[in-house]
Each structure stands twice: as C-alpha cells, then as structure tokens.
C-alpha positions, 0 to 999 in steps of 0.5 A, a space after each residue: 789492112 794494107 800498108 802505107 809508106 811515109 817517104 822522107 822529104 828531099 826537095 829542100 833541106 828546110 822541108 821538115 814536114 810529114 803527112 802525119 805525126 807519130 801520135 796520128 800513126 799510132 791512132 791509125 794502127 789502133 783504130 784502123 789496123 793500118 800498117 806503116 813503113 817509115 823511111 828514116 830521115 835526119 831532117 824530119 821534125 819528128 825523129 825516127 824513134 818517135 815513129 818506131 815507138 808509134 808502131 811504124 817500121 823503119 825501112 828505106 824500101 817500100 816493096 810491100 806498101 800499097 801507097 807511098 805518101 809524101 809532101 812535096 814532089 818526088 824526084 823523077 829518079 826515085 819513082 818506081 814501077 807500078 807504085 801508087 803515090 800521094 803528094 802535092 804534085 803541082 801538075 794540074 796547071 800543066 806546070 812545065 817544071 813537073 811535066 817530066 815527072 808526070 811523064 815518068 809516072 805514066 811510063 812506069 805505070 804508076 798511080 798518082 793522087 794529089 792532096 790538092 784535089 781531095 775535096 767535098 761536093 762544093 769543091 772545098 779542099 779537105 786536106 791542106 797546109 794552106 792555113 799554115 802557109 798563111 801563118 808562116 807567110 804573114 810572119 815572114 812578111 812582117 819580118 821582111 818589113 822590119 828589116 826593110 824599114 830598119 835599112 831605111 833608118 826606122 827602128 820599129 816594132 816589126 824589127 823585133 819579129 823573126 823569120 817563122 823558122 826561127 821560132 820553136 813552134 807556132 805558140 812561140 811565134 805568137 808570143 813574139 808577135 804579141 810583144 811586137 804588138 805591145 811595142 807598136 801600141 806604145 811607140 807607134 810607127 813613123 808618121 810617113 808610114 801611116 796609115 799602115 795598111 795591110 791588104 789581104 787578097 782572098 779570104 780562104 785558108 791561107 788568108 785566114 792564117 795570115 789574118 790570124 797573125 795580123 790580128 795579134 797586132 793592134 788592128 783596125 779593120 777597113 773596107 776597100 771602099 773606105 781606103 781613100 778616106 784614110 788618106 784625105 787631108 785631115 783624116 783621123 788616123 792612128 800610128 799605133 795600129 795596123 789597118 787591115 783590109 780584105 779584098 774579094 773577087 769583086 775588088 779584083 775584076 769587073 765585067 768589060 762590057 758594063 763594069 758589073 760583076 757576077 761571081 759565078 760568071 767570073 769563075 766560069 768566063 773570066 775572059 769577059 772581065 778585066 783587072 781593077 785591083 791596081 786602083 787599091 795599090 796606092 793605099 797599101 804598105 803590105 799586100 798578102 796574096 792569098 788567091 787561087 789563080 790561073 792564067 785565064 784570070 787577070 793578074 793582081 800586080 803587073 810590072 807595068 802597073 808598078 812602074 807607072 805608079 812608082 814613077 808617079 810616086 804612088 807605090 807605097 808598098 814595102 812588101 808583098 807576101 806572095 803566098 800563092 807563089 805562082 811564077 810569073 802569075 798574079 804577082 808578075 814580079 814573082 819571077 821564081 820561087 825562093 827558099 828559107 835561106 834567100 826568101 826575098 825577091 826585090 823588085 825595082 820598078 825604076 829599072 824593072 829588075 828583080 834580084 834576090 836581096 833585102 837591100 836596095 830600092 823597090 818592093 820586097 816580095 816574099 815568094 817561098 814555095 813551102 812556107 808551112 815547112 817553117 812551122 813543121 810540127 804544127 803544120 804536120 799535126 794539122 795536116 794529119 788530122 785532116 788526112 786521118 779519115 782517108 787512111 783506111 781507103 788509101 791503105 786498101 787502094 785496089 789497083 786491080 780495077 779499071 778507073 771506071 769500075 773503081 769503088 772508092 769514096 768520091 773525095 779520093 777518086 777525084 784526086 787521082 791524076 794518073 791511074 795505072 799509067 794513064 791520065 784519068 778523064 778529068 786530066 787528059 788535057 795534060 796530054 798537050 803539055 806532055 
C-alpha cells in the first residue's frame, strides 16, 4: 500500500484545518494499510504528537509519498517536480490569482486533483467543507450584526454572540447562540428593526449549515412570496423572532423572452435569463449568499441596485454573509476576500466605496474565504469522514498510465485537473487563461 503525505497549511495563520484527523489516520492504517507522512505544524488544530501516536511519520520531506494532500492552495515556490497533489486549487473558474500556480504545476510535470471535483453521477460533491463554511459564516454574520447594531445604539441579543473562532468548538458556539436566542425571546428587538428577516440564497451544503445556526434562535419561516405581507400596515409581526426565508433558482432569475423559468434551461443557457433578486432586497436585514456562481449567471446584488435602493430609503440590509466569496461576483461589493483579523468589508452606497471596517454607514459584508478554519476540529473530522473511502485509491495512484488508460474510480478521475504535466480533456479550456 502506498504513502500519503499531509502537508502543513501556510496560506494563513488562521488556517488550522487538515484533510484528516488523527483518529481517521489510525483507522486508515489499520483498515487499508495506508502509510502516512505528516509535515510538522505548530498551527494545526491537532498537534504533531496526536498524528505520531496514530501511526503517522513526522517529516518535512515527501520523497516517498505517492500524493501530497493539503487543504488550501500550495505556494508556487513549494511545488516539487513530478509530484501528485490534492487540494482546493481554485483554478477551475480560471481564477487569475492562481493561474501562475497552475502553470508551475504543468511545468513541473505534476498531477493535480481538486476536492471540489470529487462528485457522484448527479454532480453532487462528495468531499466538502461547505456545511462548516455555512456554520461559521452564519455565526460570524450574527456577530457582525450584533456589533453593527451596538454601534447604532442598540444592545441586542446578537451582541452576545462571538466570532466563530473564539469558541472552543461547534458545541460551544451552539450553546452561546441558544443563550442569545433565549435573550431574544425575552427582550425582543427594536421596533424599527422588525420584522427581522434573514434571507438564504441557495439550499445546498453551506446554506444548510447557515440555516442550522439560524434555527438555534427563535425562528419563523416565510416564503419569498409572503415577504411583502410582513411589511403591510397592520401586519401582525413578532419582535422576538427571526424570520427565515430561502431563495431558490426561480427567485433569482427569469427568462427574458416571457418571464418564465425552467431550472435546467437556466443552468444550461443562463444568457436567456435576467436577474430578479433585487425585488426582495427591501425586505431583508441579513442576506446569506450560499449559491454556486459563475460569470454567465446574473448577479444577486449589484452596486448600482444597492445605490438606487439606498437613495430611495429601501435598503434595510445590516449585513451580507457572502459565504460564496466570489471576488466581484454574485455580491458585487465583495471586492476582495477578508481574513479572520479583518473579516468585514463595509459598503457605503452613498458614495459607492468599500473599506475594511465595522464603523460607518453602509452594509457590512462578511467575505472570509476560509470560514471552516474557524471551526477547525469539527470541520476536519467531518471532511475526513467524507474523504476516508477514497484514501486507498489515492495512496495507490498509478501515474505510469496515460490519462485515457488510467483505471481509477470515476469520482476521482473526474477530479484530475492536471495529469503528469498536461491539462486533462475536461479542463483544456484553461489554456486560454494560462
């Protein structure tokens, strides 16, 4: 059985995750006979001794490893000749900031697999951190709301919530949010903030995580179609609940020709559609952006729309939790990703500016690009469980075969972006970006 190397993360000092936890490593050694080399790290949530006790070999070199697994992108200078890698490469949308890294992988005759591409026949991702991104993103957004409301003179239950990384683990965070929920049920929210509507764009893994956190508060569910009625004169609304609304594809766009909607057509031919999501913005205090987005799809929130609504006094947004975090993407005011030290961008529609700050007029945008790192222990274990069935195939990756002749389970074969220094057929479109 081959050897897998686990590299230490060095993209951010807040990145404390690993692909698998020590107990999962011990199980793989026992059940599959896989060997592991672990690069020492003083930052990783599980310490070196735990991996050594699990049967891993601590070493800073990977000469005997068939594949090197990490979480985030590997710095270009650390890539090695003829090595196979598995990590979130952020290259398949031709992201400009990673094209140099991709070119270096080609030059060094490397092989690259991407977790994001490990999927079943239906295209459902099998190895992911998305759920924990949603958990951490919702926690951080509620924390941001609490800070923003306090700056506006409102001491609310949200002010008792901490940033996700400040909790010991997920259960600690949940206890804290449940307590905030008790306070919300007792004290309520200022009348001018009600109804307090939290919208979730998308319904996948990250949305499920975000909604699970929201559900720890006193929550009432409404449909997108019901939103206007909450704001009618005389409407019976609660100041002791959060109103939760989930938006699906049909709430984001409509066919230009006739105003209709067909989900598969929208995926296949989005150029036939125009965005309609701005109609819901006047009802939202918080927007959680959890959709998969590419440039060919309409944006959710543009700066022009935000400026117009704000000028009309119809932009009540306190915060946007941009879990998707596409730069200049579906949330146009996400002009850059942020980190745990400065997690918030503040968009001021009055002068169309974006600054890193909690203070000042505008909408706070939480745009942290490695949210699961704030719940590193829980996120690593969840991720490792989903990755576990693939470990024997990864350890025995046969790079002597051509890509066409490669006998590898399809979930992994389709995740190969580069094979021995060549882009695989599915990803040859990246040549233009290179």
